C-alpha positions in Angstrom: -11.9 5.2 -3.6 -8.1 4.6 -3.9 -6.5 5.0 -7.2 -6.0 1.3 -8.6 -3.1 -0.5 -10.2 -3.3 -3.4 -12.6 -5.3 -4.7 -15.6 -8.7 -3.1 -16.1 -11.7 -5.3 -15.3 -13.3 -5.3 -18.8 -10.3 -7.2 -20.3 -10.5 -9.9 -17.7 -14.3 -10.1 -18.0 -14.1 -10.5 -21.8 -11.8 -13.4 -21.4 -14.1 -15.0 -18.8 -17.3 -14.4 -21.0 -15.6 -15.9 -24.0 -14.7 -19.0 -22.0 -18.4 -19.2 -20.7 -19.7 -19.0 -24.2 -17.5 -21.8 -25.4 -18.6 -23.9 -22.5 -22.2 -23.3 -23.2 -21.8 -24.2 -26.8 -19.9 -27.4 -26.0 -22.4 -28.4 -23.5 -25.4 -27.9 -25.9 -23.6 -29.9 -28.6 -22.6 -32.9 -26.4 -25.5 -33.2 -24.0 -28.4 -32.1 -26.1 -30.0 -34.7 -28.4 -29.1 -34.2 -31.9 -32.1 -33.6 -34.2 -31.7 -32.9 -37.9 -34.9 -31.2 -39.1 -36.3 -32.5 -42.4 -38.0 -30.4 -44.9 -41.8 -30.2 -44.4 -43.8 -32.6 -46.5 -46.4 -30.7 -48.4 -49.8 -32.1 -48.4 -48.8 -34.9 -46.2 -50.9 -36.0 -43.1 -49.8 -34.3 -39.9 -48.6 -37.5 -38.2 -46.4 -38.2 -41.2 -44.4 -35.0 -40.7 -42.9 -36.0 -37.3 -42.6 -39.7 -37.1 -42.8 -41.0 -33.5 -40.4 -43.9 -34.0 -38.1 -45.0 -36.8 -38.6 -48.5 -38.3 -36.8 -51.3 -36.4 -33.5 -52.6 -37.8 -34.1 -55.9 -39.7 -31.5 -58.5 -38.9 -30.7 -61.4 -41.0 -30.6 -65.0 -39.8 -26.8 -65.0 -40.1 -26.6 -62.0 -37.8 -28.9 -63.5 -35.5 -26.6 -66.7 -35.3 -23.9 -64.5 -34.1 -26.2 -63.4 -31.4 -25.8 -59.7 -32.1 -28.2 -57.6 -30.0 -31.1 -56.2 -31.8 -30.7 -52.5 -31.2 -33.7 -50.2 -30.6 -34.2 -47.5 -33.1 -34.1 -44.9 -30.6 -30.4 -45.2 -30.6 -30.2 -43.9 -34.2 -30.5 -40.4 -35.6 -32.3 -39.4 -38.7 -29.1 -40.1 -40.8 -28.9 -43.7 -39.5 -25.8 -43.0 -37.3 -25.6 -44.7 -33.9 -26.3 -41.7 -31.6 -24.1 -42.8 -28.5 -21.1 -43.4 -30.8 -21.5 -39.9 -32.3 -21.6 -38.5 -28.7 -18.5 -40.4 -27.7 -16.6 -39.0 -30.7 -17.7 -35.5 -29.8 -16.5 -36.0 -26.3 -13.1 -37.4 -27.5 -12.6 -34.5 -29.7 -14.1 -31.6 -27.7 -12.9 -32.3 -24.1 -9.2 -31.9 -25.0 -10.1 -28.7 -27.0 -11.9 -27.4 -24.0 -8.9 -28.1 -21.7 -6.6 -26.4 -24.2 -9.0 -23.3 -24.4 -9.0 -23.1 -20.6 -5.3 -23.2 -20.4 -4.9 -20.5 -23.1 -7.5 -18.3 -21.4 -6.0 -18.6 -18.0 -2.4 -17.9 -19.5 -3.8 -14.8 -21.2 -5.3 -13.4 -18.0 -2.2 -14.2 -16.0 0.1 -12.7 -18.6 -2.0 -9.6 -18.9 -2.1 -9.2 -15.2 1.6 -9.4 -14.8 2.1 -6.4 -17.2 2.7 -3.3 -15.0 0.0 -0.6 -15.6 1.0 2.4 -17.6 0.3 4.8 -15.0 1.6 6.3 -11.7 0.6 8.4 -8.7 1.2 12.1 -8.9 1.3 13.8 -5.4 0.7 17.4 -4.5 0.1 19.3 -1.3 -3.2 21.1 -1.0 -2.2 24.4 0.7 -4.2 27.0 2.6 -5.4 24.8 5.3 -2.4 24.8 7.8 0.0 27.4 8.9 3.1 25.1 8.0 2.0 25.6 4.3 2.5 29.4 4.5 6.1 30.6 3.7 5.7 33.2 6.4 5.8 30.5 9.1 9.3 30.1 10.6 9.8 26.3 11.3 12.4 27.2 13.9 9.9 29.1 16.1 6.7 27.4 15.3 4.7 25.8 18.1 2.3 23.1 16.9 0.9 22.6 20.5 -0.5 26.2 20.9 -1.7 26.6 17.3 -4.2 23.6 16.9 -1.5 21.9 14.9 -1.3 24.7 12.6 -4.9 24.5 11.5 -6.0 27.8 10.0 -9.1 29.3 11.5 -11.3 30.1 8.4 -14.6 29.3 6.7 -15.0 26.7 3.9 -17.5 26.7 1.0 -19.0 23.5 2.6 -19.9 25.2 5.8 -23.2 26.6 4.7 -24.8 23.1 4.3 -22.8 21.3 7.1 -22.9 24.0 9.7 -25.6 26.6 9.0 -25.8 27.5 12.6 -22.1 27.9 13.1 -22.0 25.3 15.9 -19.3 22.9 14.6 -15.5 23.3 15.5 -12.9 24.2 13.0 -11.7 20.5 12.9 -15.2 19.2 12.4 -15.7 21.6 9.4 -12.3 20.8 8.1 -12.9 17.0 8.3 -16.2 17.6 6.5 -14.5 19.6 3.7 -11.9 17.0 3.1 -14.5 14.2 3.0 -16.6 16.2 0.6 -13.5 16.7 -1.7 -13.0 12.9 -1.8 -16.7 12.4 -2.4 -16.7 14.7 -5.4 -13.6 13.6 -6.9 -13.3 10.8 -9.5 -11.9 7.4 -8.9 -8.5 8.6 -10.0 -8.1 11.2 -7.4 -8.0 10.9 -3.6 -6.9 13.3 -0.6 -5.6 12.1 2.7 -4.5 13.9 5.7 -1.0 12.7 6.9 -0.2 13.6 10.6 3.6 13.3 10.5 5.1 13.0 13.9 8.8 12.9 14.7 10.2 10.8 17.4 11.4 12.3 20.7 15.0 13.1 21.5 17.2 9.9 21.4 20.7 9.3 22.7 22.3 9.7 19.2 20.8 13.1 19.0 22.6 14.1 22.3 25.8 12.5 20.9 25.6 14.6 17.8 25.0 17.7 19.6 27.9 16.9 22.0 30.5 16.0 19.3 29.3 18.3 16.5 27.8 17.1 13.2 31.1 16.8 11.3 32.7 14.7 14.0 29.5 12.7 14.5 29.2 11.9 10.7 32.8 10.9 10.2 33.5 8.9 13.3 31.1 8.7 16.2 28.0 7.7 14.3 30.0 4.6 13.1 30.5 3.4 16.6 28.0 1.7 18.8 28.4 4.2 21.6 30.9 5.9 23.9 32.1 5.2 27.5 28.9 6.2 29.0 26.0 5.1 26.6 25.1 3.2 23.5 23.1 4.5 20.5 22.7 1.3 18.3 19.0 1.6 17.4 19.0 4.6 19.6 16.4 4.8 22.5 14.6 7.9 23.9 16.3 10.0 26.5 14.3 11.3 29.5 13.9 14.5 27.5 12.6 12.4 24.5 10.0 10.7 26.8 8.8 14.2 28.0 8.6 15.4 24.3 6.4 12.4 23.4 4.2 13.1 26.5 3.8 16.7 25.3 2.5 15.3 22.0 0.1 13.1 24.0 -1.3 16.2 25.7 -1.5 18.1 22.4 -3.7 15.2 21.0 -5.8 15.3 24.1 -6.3 18.9 23.8 -7.3 18.6 20.1 -9.7 15.8 20.8 -11.7 18.2 22.8 -12.0 20.3 19.7 -13.2 17.3 17.7 -10.0 16.6 15.7 -10.6 13.9 13.1 -9.0 10.7 14.7 -6.3 8.9 12.8 -8.0 5.9 11.2 -4.5 4.2 10.5 -1.3 4.2 12.5 2.0 3.5 10.9 5.4 3.6 12.7 9.1 3.1 11.8 10.8 0.0 13.1 13.4 1.9 15.0 13.0 1.9 18.8 12.9 5.6 19.3 9.8 5.8 17.0 8.1 2.7 18.5 8.4 4.2 21.9 7.3 7.7 20.8 4.1 6.3 19.1 3.2 4.4 22.2 3.5 7.3 24.5 1.8 9.7 22.2 -1.3 7.7 21.5 -1.6 5.0 24.1 -4.6 5.8 26.4 -6.2 8.5 24.3 -10.0 8.4 24.2 -10.2 7.8 20.5 -10.6 4.7 18.3 -7.8 2.2 17.8 -5.6 3.3 20.8 -7.0 0.9 23.4 -5.2 -1.3 22.7 -2.8 0.6 20.6 -1.7 -1.6 17.6 0.1 0.5 15.0 1.5 -1.2 11.9 5.4 -1.3 11.6 6.5 -0.2 8.1 10.1 -0.9 7.1 10.2 1.8 4.6 9.2 4.5 7.1 12.7 4.5 8.8 15.5 7.1 8.9 18.2 7.4 6.2 19.7 4.0 5.8 23.3 2.9 6.4 26.6 3.6 8.1 25.1 5.2 11.2 24.6 2.6 13.9 21.7 4.5 15.5 19.7 3.6 12.2 20.3 -0.1 12.3 17.1 -1.7 13.6 16.7 -4.4 16.1 15.5 -7.9 15.2 11.9 -8.6 14.6 11.9 -10.9 17.6 13.3 -8.3 20.0 10.7 -5.7 18.7 7.8 -8.1 19.2 9.1 -8.9 22.7 9.1 -5.3 23.7 5.9 -4.3 21.8 3.9 -7.4 21.6 0.7 -5.7 20.5 2.2 -4.0 17.5 1.6 -5.5 14.1 4.2 -6.1 11.4 3.5 -5.4 7.7 3.7 -8.6 5.5 7.0 -10.1 4.8 8.9 -8.1 7.6 12.2 -9.7 7.8 13.7 -11.0 11.1 16.9 -9.1 10.7 17.6 -5.8 9.1 17.7 -6.2 5.4 18.5 -2.7 4.5 21.3 -1.3 6.8 24.9 -1.4 5.6 28.1 -0.5 7.4 29.7 0.6 4.1 27.3 3.0 2.5 24.5 5.5 3.3 21.6 6.2 1.0 21.6 9.5 -0.8 18.8 12.0 -0.3 17.4 11.1 -3.7 17.4 7.4 -2.8 15.7 8.2 0.3 13.0 10.3 -1.5 12.4 7.3 -3.9 12.0 5.0 -0.8 9.6 7.3 0.8 7.5 7.6 -2.5 7.3 3.9 -2.6 5.9 4.0 1.0 3.3 6.6 0.0 2.2 4.5 -3.1 1.7 1.6 -0.8 -0.4 3.5 1.7 -2.5 5.4 -1.0 -3.3 2.2 -2.9 -3.8 -0.3 0.0 -5.3 1.9 2.8 -8.9 3.2 2.1 -8.8 5.5 5.2 -8.4 9.3 5.0 -6.7 10.3 8.2 -3.4 8.7 8.5 -0.8 8.9 11.4 2.9 8.2 10.6 5.5 8.4 13.5 8.9 8.7 11.8 12.2 10.5 11.6 13.6 13.9 10.5 15.0 12.4 7.2 12.0 10.4 6.4 9.6 13.3 7.0 11.9 15.6 4.9 11.5 13.1 2.0 7.7 12.8 2.4 7.4 16.6 2.3 9.6 16.7 -0.9 7.7 13.9 -2.6 4.2 15.6 -2.0 5.5 19.0 -3.0 5.2 20.6 0.4 7.8 23.3 1.3 10.7 22.3 3.4 9.8 22.4 7.1 12.2 21.0 9.7 10.6 19.5 12.8 12.2 19.5 16.2 12.3 16.2 18.1 8.7 15.4 19.2 7.2 17.8 16.6 4.1 17.2 14.5 3.1 18.5 11.2 -0.3 17.8 9.3 -0.3 17.8 5.6 -3.3 17.5 3.2 -2.1 15.4 0.3 -3.7 14.9 -3.1 -2.9 11.8 -5.1 -3.9 11.5 -8.7 -3.7 8.5 -10.9 -1.9 9.7 -14.2 -1.7 7.7 -17.3 1.7 7.0 -18.8 5.2 6.4 -17.4 6.3 8.5 -14.4 8.6 11.4 -15.2 12.4 10.4 -15.2 14.1 11.3 -11.9 17.8 11.4 -11.1 18.8 9.0 -8.4 22.2 9.7 -6.8 24.4 6.9 -5.7 24.9 6.0 -2.0 27.6 7.7 0.0 30.4 6.3 1.9 31.5 7.6 5.3 33.3 10.9 5.4 37.0 10.7 6.1 38.2 12.2 9.3 41.7 13.5 10.1 41.3 13.4 13.9 43.3 15.0 16.7 41.8 13.5 19.9 42.1 15.6 23.0 41.0 14.0 26.2 39.8 10.9 24.5 38.4 9.4 27.8 36.1 12.4 28.2 35.0 12.1 24.7 36.2 15.4 23.4 37.5 15.6 19.8 38.4 18.0 17.1 38.5 17.1 13.3 39.2 18.3 10.0 36.7 16.6 7.7 36.6 15.8 4.0 33.7 14.0 2.3 33.7 11.7 -0.6 30.9 10.0 -2.5 
C-alpha cells in the first residue's frame, strides 16, 4: 500500500458519526409521538393506569355559535397541549439548527482536510541487488545489455519457500523478494523498482560534442540550430534510433529470463524521449505495450531553461505525432516551464524530481515502473533516492530498488540555489560558415 497523505480517517468518521447521532435524536423528537409517562397508580385497576382515550373537550354554546370545530382528544398530549402545534414548533426551531450543524460539520471537515499533513516521504536506495550500486562498478565502461541490466546473481532469503527446487530465474526470484518485502512492511513503507532509461542520441548531443561544452553552453545552446540542422526540442539522430533499438533488444533478452514487466510507463514530454520510449517498448511481448500508451509527465524533463533543445513542443503537436500516448492531468498546451532568461540550478532540479517521485509513490500502486528521461533528470532521481552518482550514456538503462518511508514531522530543510543565467562568451569566430569557433568563457549566477 502506498504511503498516504492527508487527514486521518478517524477524524472524518468522528465528525460524520456526530452528525448522524444528531439526526437520529432530531428525527426521534420530531416524528415519534410524545408520551409523558405518569407515575403508576397504586392499588388502581389495570385499565385505570393506561387510559385508552382522554375525555372529550366540552364546548360551550357560545363557542359552538362561532362554529369552532370540536377537536378530537387524540390531538392532545397528557399535559393538554395541542400535539400538532407542538410538533410544528419543534420543526421551526430544530430544522434551522440542523442546517447550521450540517454547515459547521462540513466546514470542519473541509478545513481539516485542507491542512497539509505533517509528514513527508523519505527515500533511500536498497543496495546489494544491482552492480550499479557497487562503487567498484565503473559507469564509463559498464554495459547494461551484457549484464542483465546489472542484476547480481545471488540467492535470497525468500528462495527456500518460493523456489525449493532451484527452477526459477534470477529475475523471478528477485521479483518475489521485492513483493515479499512490500508484503511484510507496514502501510508507511513501500519499495518500487525504477527502470530509468536515458533517451538515445539527439542532434543537440552531436552539436555539443562538435562545439565543445563551454561554447555550447554560452552560445550555441541558445540558438535554434546551425546552418545544417535544428535542435529545438531535439530529435533523435540515426545513431540515437539505433541506441533505442539496442534497448529494445535488451528488453527482449531479459523477457526470456522472466524479467518483471513494467506495470507503469512514464516519459518526458521532450521529443527525444517520446521517440526512445516508443522504439524501446513498442511491440514487446509484455503487457501494456500493444498498444504502447505511456503517460507523459511534465516534471520528468531535462534541466529547464535557456537551452532551446529543452523547450518542449505544444501538446497538440505531441498528440498529433504520438496519438496513443496519454497526458497527465492538467498538461498545458504550451510549455509553462521553459524560460529563455534562466536555467534551473541542480538543487532546483533535484526538488522538481523529488516532487515527481512523491507523485508516483503516492498515486501509483504498481511496484515496477519505467521512466524514460534525460541525463539531468536521472542524475537528480539518483541524488534524491540516495544512490551513488552513475552517469548513463545515451540509450543507457539503470534499475534502482527504491524504498520510500512516510515519516512524521516536517521534512529536513534543504538549500535551493537560485537559477542561473547564460554564461557570458567572448567569442572569436573562425570560419563561421563551417560552424567552427573558439571562446573564452566566464560564468555568472
